C-alpha positions in Angstrom: 30.3 74.5 -115.3 33.1 76.9 -114.9 35.2 77.1 -118.9 38.4 75.0 -118.8 41.5 76.6 -119.7 44.6 74.6 -121.4 47.9 75.8 -119.4 51.6 74.8 -119.2 54.3 75.0 -116.8 57.5 74.0 -115.7 59.4 73.4 -112.5 62.2 76.0 -111.5 65.4 74.2 -110.5 68.5 75.1 -108.8 71.3 72.9 -110.2 74.1 73.8 -108.3 76.9 71.8 -110.1 75.7 71.3 -113.5 77.6 68.2 -114.4 76.4 66.0 -111.5 72.7 67.2 -112.5 71.5 67.2 -109.2 68.6 69.9 -108.1 66.0 70.9 -105.6 62.8 72.3 -107.1 62.6 75.8 -106.3 59.8 77.6 -107.9 57.2 77.0 -111.1 56.5 79.3 -113.8 52.5 78.6 -115.6 51.1 79.8 -118.6 47.7 79.8 -119.6 47.6 81.6 -123.2 44.0 82.2 -123.3 43.8 84.3 -119.9 47.0 86.0 -120.9 48.7 84.6 -117.7 52.1 84.3 -117.1 53.3 84.5 -113.5 56.2 82.4 -111.4 56.4 81.3 -107.6 59.7 80.6 -106.0 61.0 80.2 -102.8 64.9 80.2 -102.0 65.2 77.7 -98.7 68.5 79.4 -97.9 69.8 76.6 -95.5 68.8 73.5 -97.4 70.3 74.8 -100.4 73.3 75.4 -98.7 73.7 71.8 -97.4 72.8 70.5 -100.8 75.4 72.5 -102.6 77.8 73.5 -100.3 79.6 77.2 -99.8 80.1 77.6 -102.9 76.8 78.4 -103.8 76.4 82.4 -104.2 73.2 83.2 -102.8 72.9 86.5 -103.9 73.3 85.4 -107.4 70.7 83.3 -107.1 68.1 85.3 -105.8 69.0 87.4 -108.8 68.7 84.7 -110.9 65.0 84.2 -109.8 63.8 87.7 -109.7 65.0 87.8 -112.9 61.9 85.3 -113.7 59.7 87.3 -112.1 60.5 90.9 -114.4 60.2 88.5 -117.3 57.2 87.2 -116.4 55.8 90.7 -115.5 56.7 92.1 -118.7 57.6 95.9 -119.5 60.7 97.1 -119.5 61.5 96.3 -116.4 61.8 93.1 -118.0 64.8 93.7 -120.6 64.5 93.2 -124.2 62.8 89.3 -123.3 60.5 91.4 -121.2 58.9 93.3 -123.8 58.1 89.8 -126.2 54.8 88.4 -126.4 53.7 86.7 -123.3 54.1 82.7 -125.1 57.4 84.0 -126.5 58.5 85.2 -123.2 57.0 81.6 -121.4 59.0 79.8 -124.5 62.0 81.9 -123.6 62.0 81.0 -119.9 61.5 77.1 -120.2 64.2 76.8 -122.9 66.9 74.2 -122.4 70.3 76.0 -120.3 73.1 74.8 -118.8 72.8 77.2 -115.8 72.1 77.5 -112.3 68.8 77.4 -112.8 66.9 75.5 -115.0 63.5 74.3 -115.6 62.1 71.1 -116.1 60.2 70.5 -119.4 57.0 72.0 -120.0 53.9 69.7 -119.0 50.4 70.8 -120.2 47.2 70.8 -118.2 43.6 72.3 -118.1 42.4 74.9 -115.3 39.6 77.1 -114.2 41.6 79.5 -112.5 45.5 80.0 -113.5 46.5 81.7 -110.4 45.3 79.0 -108.0 46.7 76.1 -110.3 50.0 77.6 -109.8 49.1 77.8 -106.2 48.4 74.4 -105.8 51.5 73.1 -108.3 54.2 75.4 -106.1 52.9 73.5 -102.9 53.0 70.1 -104.5 56.3 70.1 -106.2 58.3 72.6 -104.3 56.8 73.8 -100.5 
Protein backbone atom coordinates (compact mmCIF):
# COMPACT_ATOMS: atom_id res chain seq x y z
CA UNK A 1 0.00 0.00 0.00
CA UNK A 2 1.45 3.43 -0.95
CA UNK A 3 2.46 5.85 1.76
CA UNK A 4 0.00 8.62 2.53
CA UNK A 5 1.34 12.15 2.92
CA UNK A 6 -0.27 15.02 4.78
CA UNK A 7 -1.02 17.95 2.47
CA UNK A 8 -2.62 21.35 2.83
CA UNK A 9 -4.37 23.37 0.18
CA UNK A 10 -6.21 26.62 -0.36
CA UNK A 11 -8.38 27.86 -3.21
CA UNK A 12 -7.30 31.00 -5.10
CA UNK A 13 -10.16 33.43 -5.55
CA UNK A 14 -10.63 36.56 -7.61
CA UNK A 15 -12.50 39.17 -5.57
CA UNK A 16 -13.15 42.09 -7.94
CA UNK A 17 -14.86 44.26 -5.33
CA UNK A 18 -13.50 43.44 -1.89
CA UNK A 19 -16.32 45.28 -0.14
CA UNK A 20 -18.92 42.94 -1.71
CA UNK A 21 -17.02 39.75 -0.77
CA UNK A 22 -18.11 38.03 -4.00
CA UNK A 23 -15.54 35.82 -5.69
CA UNK A 24 -14.79 33.31 -8.42
CA UNK A 25 -12.48 30.37 -7.79
CA UNK A 26 -9.58 30.47 -10.26
CA UNK A 27 -6.94 28.19 -8.78
CA UNK A 28 -5.60 25.90 -6.08
CA UNK A 29 -2.32 26.01 -4.18
CA UNK A 30 -1.12 22.76 -2.61
CA UNK A 31 1.68 22.16 -0.09
CA UNK A 32 2.99 18.75 0.99
CA UNK A 33 5.83 19.11 3.51
CA UNK A 34 7.07 15.52 3.39
CA UNK A 35 7.46 15.74 -0.39
CA UNK A 36 8.83 19.30 -0.49
CA UNK A 37 5.92 20.06 -2.81
CA UNK A 38 4.47 23.54 -3.34
CA UNK A 39 2.61 24.26 -6.56
CA UNK A 40 -0.28 26.29 -7.84
CA UNK A 41 -2.65 25.69 -10.75
CA UNK A 42 -4.88 28.46 -12.02
CA UNK A 43 -6.94 29.58 -14.95
CA UNK A 44 -8.18 33.01 -15.96
CA UNK A 45 -11.65 32.63 -17.51
CA UNK A 46 -11.59 36.13 -18.98
CA UNK A 47 -15.13 36.21 -20.40
CA UNK A 48 -16.63 34.91 -17.17
CA UNK A 49 -14.56 37.27 -15.03
CA UNK A 50 -15.49 40.29 -17.14
CA UNK A 51 -19.18 39.38 -16.94
CA UNK A 52 -18.83 38.96 -13.17
CA UNK A 53 -16.63 41.97 -12.44
CA UNK A 54 -17.49 44.39 -15.21
CA UNK A 55 -15.16 46.46 -17.34
CA UNK A 56 -13.15 47.77 -14.39
CA UNK A 57 -11.31 44.44 -13.97
CA UNK A 58 -7.70 44.83 -15.12
CA UNK A 59 -6.92 41.43 -16.64
CA UNK A 60 -3.24 42.22 -17.16
CA UNK A 61 -2.88 43.04 -13.46
CA UNK A 62 -4.76 39.87 -12.53
CA UNK A 63 -2.44 37.75 -14.70
CA UNK A 64 0.59 39.40 -13.07
CA UNK A 65 -0.70 38.69 -9.57
CA UNK A 66 -1.42 35.03 -10.34
CA UNK A 67 1.96 34.53 -12.01
CA UNK A 68 3.56 35.94 -8.85
CA UNK A 69 2.02 32.96 -7.00
CA UNK A 70 3.73 30.66 -9.52
CA UNK A 71 7.11 32.32 -9.09
CA UNK A 72 6.91 32.21 -5.30
CA UNK A 73 5.90 28.53 -5.36
CA UNK A 74 8.84 27.72 -7.62
CA UNK A 75 11.19 29.54 -5.28
CA UNK A 76 14.60 30.88 -6.25
CA UNK A 77 15.38 34.47 -7.14
CA UNK A 78 12.53 34.80 -9.65
CA UNK A 79 10.15 34.62 -6.68
CA UNK A 80 11.77 37.64 -5.04
CA UNK A 81 12.53 37.72 -1.31
CA UNK A 82 9.47 35.60 -0.48
CA UNK A 83 10.46 33.03 -3.10
CA UNK A 84 13.74 32.48 -1.30
CA UNK A 85 12.10 31.50 1.99
CA UNK A 86 11.75 27.83 3.00
CA UNK A 87 8.82 26.00 1.35
CA UNK A 88 6.61 26.05 4.47
CA UNK A 89 7.13 29.79 4.93
CA UNK A 90 6.26 30.47 1.28
CA UNK A 91 3.00 28.52 1.63
CA UNK A 92 2.07 30.36 4.84
CA UNK A 93 2.87 33.71 3.20
CA UNK A 94 0.80 32.89 0.10
CA UNK A 95 -2.20 31.75 2.15
CA UNK A 96 -2.15 34.60 4.66
CA UNK A 97 -5.39 36.58 4.85
CA UNK A 98 -5.36 39.67 2.67
CA UNK A 99 -7.75 42.24 1.33
CA UNK A 100 -6.91 42.38 -2.36
CA UNK A 101 -8.27 41.19 -5.70
CA UNK A 102 -6.58 37.77 -5.33
CA UNK A 103 -7.34 36.03 -2.04
CA UNK A 104 -7.11 32.49 -0.73
CA UNK A 105 -9.65 30.40 1.10
CA UNK A 106 -8.97 28.95 4.49
CA UNK A 107 -6.31 26.23 4.44
CA UNK A 108 -7.65 22.67 4.38
CA UNK A 109 -5.70 19.46 5.17
CA UNK A 110 -5.85 16.01 3.66
CA UNK A 111 -3.88 12.85 2.91
CA UNK A 112 -2.55 11.87 -0.51
CA UNK A 113 -0.17 9.47 -2.19
CA UNK A 114 0.70 11.83 -5.08
CA UNK A 115 0.60 15.60 -4.44
CA UNK A 116 0.63 16.47 -8.15
CA UNK A 117 -2.35 14.19 -8.90
CA UNK A 118 -4.13 15.58 -5.85
CA UNK A 119 -3.57 19.13 -7.08
CA UNK A 120 -5.01 18.18 -10.46
CA UNK A 121 -8.04 16.55 -8.81
CA UNK A 122 -8.72 19.51 -6.52
CA UNK A 123 -8.35 21.93 -9.42
CA UNK A 124 -10.87 19.91 -11.40
CA UNK A 125 -13.34 19.74 -8.52
CA UNK A 126 -13.05 23.31 -7.21
CA UNK A 127 -12.18 25.42 -10.24
CA UNK A 128 -12.60 23.83 -13.68
